[in-house]
N, C-alpha and C positions, 0 to 999 in steps of 0.2 A: 831608119827604124825609130830611132830615138826622137827624130824631128817630128814624125807622125804622131807619136804619143803626146808630145807637147802640144801640138795643134789640137788634138782631140780634147785635152783637158781645158784648153782655152775656150773652145767652142761650147763645151758643157757649162762653163762658168757664165759666158755671155747669155746663153739660153736661160739659165736660172735667174739672172738679173732681170731679163725681159718679163718673165712670168711673174715675178714678185711685184713688179710695177703694175701689171695688168689686173691683178686680183682685186685690189680696193676699188678700181673703177667698175669691175663687174658686180661687186657687192652693192656699190652705190646704185648702179642701174637696176638691180633686182629690187632694192628698197623703193626706188622711184616708180617702177612699173607694177609693184604688187598692189592688187585691188584692196580698197578699204573693207574692213570686216562688216558683214551684213547682220543687223539685229534680227534674231529669230523670235517670232511671237509664239509664246507658249500658251497652251489652253488655259483659260481662267481657272483659278482654284475653286474647288467645290465647297471649301470651308468659308464661313462668313468672316469678314474682316471687321474688327472692332476698332473704331477710331475714338479715342478719348478726347472729348472737347472740354474746355474749361467751363465750369459751372457759371451760368449767368444769373445774377441776382436781380430779379424783377420785382419792384415794389408795386403791388396791385392795391388799389383802394378797397376799403371795406364796403360790403354791400349796403346800399342805401335803402332804408325802410320808408316806404311810401304810405302815408296814412290813407285809410279807406273806410267807408262807412261800416260799422259793425253789423254782422249778421244777427238779426233778431230771432232767437230761438224760443218758441213757446215754452213756458215753464209750468210745471204741475205743482209746484210748491207754493206755499202761501206768500203773498206779497206783503201782507201785514196782518196783524191780529188785533182784535179790539182790546183796548186798554182795560185791564181789570183793576181799577182803583175805586174803591167804594168811598169816594169823597162826597161829603154833603153837597148836593146840587139843588139850588132853589132858595127862595125866600122863606123865612120862618112863618109857619101857619098862624101862630098866635104867641103872645108873650108868655114866658114861663112864670110859674108861681111856686116859689120854694116851699110853701107850706103844704103843697099837695104831695102825698106819699102813697106808696103801694107796697104790699107785702107779698111774699112768695106763697102765702096761703091761698091766694086767689086761684092758683093753678089747680087746686082741688075741685074747683067748680068747672063742670063740662063746658060752660059758656064763658070761660075766662077771657076770651078775645073781646067780648063786649065790655068787660070790666077794664081791660087795658085801654080800649077806645075812650071810655069815660075818663080815665086817668089823664090821657093825653089832651082831651078836650077841656079838661079843667086847668090845664097849664102844667101838667106833670113833666118833669125833666126826662127827655128821651134816654140819656145815658144812664139814668138810675135804674132802668129796666134790666140792663145786664147785671148790674151790681145786686139787684134784688133777687133775680132768678138764678144766677149762677152760684147756687148754694148747695152744700152737701146735704142730702136728705137721708131718710132712715135706712136706705139701702147701703149707705157708706160711699156712694158715688155722687159726683157733682153733675148737675144739669149742664148741658151744652147749649149756650144761648149766644146769639149774635143779633145785634140791633143796628140797622143801617139807615140813617136819614138820607133820603134820596127822592128826587122828583120823578116818580114812576108814571105819571099821567101826562107829562109834557106841558103843564100849565104854569110852570115857573115857581110853584110853591112846594115846599118840602113835604113829602110823605114819609112813611116809616115802613121799612121791611124788617121782618123778624123771623129767625129760625130758632126752634126750641126742641131739644131732644131730652126727655126726662127718663132717668133710669128707674126700673122696677127692682133690679137685682137679678143675678144669674143671667146677664146678657139681655134680658127683656127690657122693654121700655116703649115709650110713645114718642112720636115726632110730629112737628107742626111747621108749616110755612104760612106766615100771616102777613097781610098788608093792611096798613092803616092810612087811608086817604084823607087829606085835608079837604073838607067840603063845607063851605059857608062858615068858616071860622071854627069848625070842630072836626072831629075824626070819625070816619066810618070804617068798619073792619071788613076785610075780605079773606076768606080761607082758601089758600092755594093747595094746601096738602094737609091732611090730618089722618094719622093712624094711631088710634088710642085703644086701650083695653088690654086685658091679659090674654094669655093663650096665643094662638096662631096669629092673630091680628097684630101682635106686637113682637112676635118672635124674632130675635136677632137684631132688632132695630138699633138698640144702643150699642151692641157689640160691633155692628157694621159701620156705625158712625153717624147714622141718621141723616138729617137734611142739611145741605150746605149750599149757599148761593155761590154760583160759579162765575157768572158774568152779568154785568149791567151795561149794555151797549146796543146801539142801533144797528144790528147786524143785517137787517133786511132793507135798511136805508129808506124807511118811510117817515122819518122825522121824530119817532118816539123810541126811547130806549126799550129794549126787550129784556126780559128777566129769564135767565137760564139757571135752574137749580137742579141739584141731584139729591136723590135719597139713596143712601148706601145701606145695603143689606150684606150679610156675609156671602161673598162670592158673586154678587151681581149688583148692578145699579139701575135706578130708574131716572130718566132725564125728562124734565119738563121745560117747555119754552113758552112763555106767556107774554102778551102785550096788551096794552090798553087801547081799545078801539073808539074811545070817546064816550062809551056808555058802560062798558064792563071789560074785564080781563078775559081774553080768549086765547085758547091754545093755538100756537102756530104749527103744531104737529097733529096730523090726523091721518089715519089709515085704517084699513080693515085687514085683520090678520088672516092666516090660512084657515082658521076655524070660523071665520065670518064675524068675529067680534070687533067692534069699533075700539080703536086705541087713540089716546091723546097724549101718549108718552112713549119714549124709547126705552126699551129694556136691553141692557148690555151685560153680558156675563164675562167677568174677568177682563174688562177692557176699559175704554175711555172714549171721550168725545172731544174733538178739536174744532174750533171755529177758524176757518181760513178762506181766503178769497182765491179759489183755485183757478178760475178762468179770468181773473183780473178785470172784472167788470165793476168793481166797487161794492158788490153785494156778496156777503159771506155765505159760504156753504158749511154744512156740518159733516165732518168726517167721523164716522162712527166705526170703531174697531172693537171686536169682541167675538165670543164664541157664537156661531150660528146655531140656534136652538134646533134647527132641522137636520143639520149635518154633523154637528158636534165639533166642527173645525173652526179655527180662527178665520175671520173674514172682515173686510172693510167695505162699508157701504157709504156712498156719498149722497147726502140729502141736499136738494137744491130748492131755491125759492122760486115759485111760479107766479108770484104776485099776490097770493092769498095764503098759501100754506107751504110748508116744507114737505117735499115728497122724495122717496128713495129712487135712485136710478135703477133701472131694471138690470 
């Protein structure tokens, strides 16, 4: 009995040793025969993926400006305006004589223009006319006088232009625009404008400013300078444009007004007149701005040269 028990213990020990040796081999076999793990594809994410890339600095050249011919856009502004410089132009008509004098008393004579022509023809000094006539008279006001030596006939010899506004007092007065042409070594007078006498005929002339030469220039490009002068009344102006035609001075303005009356001047209320080459053809137009007597509103009218006269655009 005791021997059997010893044999059983020995058998159990041997079996245990065998099993312990076989276990590592089995684990190694399992590791060798186990399949490699398979990658499982998951569905793509629905959220966008942002990948940060390093900034790339690219040096681009500046745009190149390519020259091209300029576009010519018509302009309605003046390209130039006649020079208004009343500088003596032309040769002297005759030598001066310092002994010849003139006095302002001659203005009391209605035909004083003839007396002035005689004074100039005798060799009287042109500049002395302003000194003699720009005197304070009994009304307490000084006469307004301007004397301009200028070749107004285009023959190369000096003529004389003169504006004279004489006060009567209380805003009244008379005004004149005169020309003295050198003819055959002497002077002849031409009256461009004369408004003299008391009452309505002279009302407001001195207060308004009277006659003023505005321009001496060949605005219609016919080779002879034109004479533009204005006569200022309180609130409105009259504009005259004259030129020598070889025999006499003629108005370059002529039209028939709405009453059928012939007009040789422009009447402008609270406005002005500008000389400008609007269509850039070298011939100047007249831009007249003022109150329209028919509507009472401010208006601008362009007067264009047709080869003989200035006429208003419709």
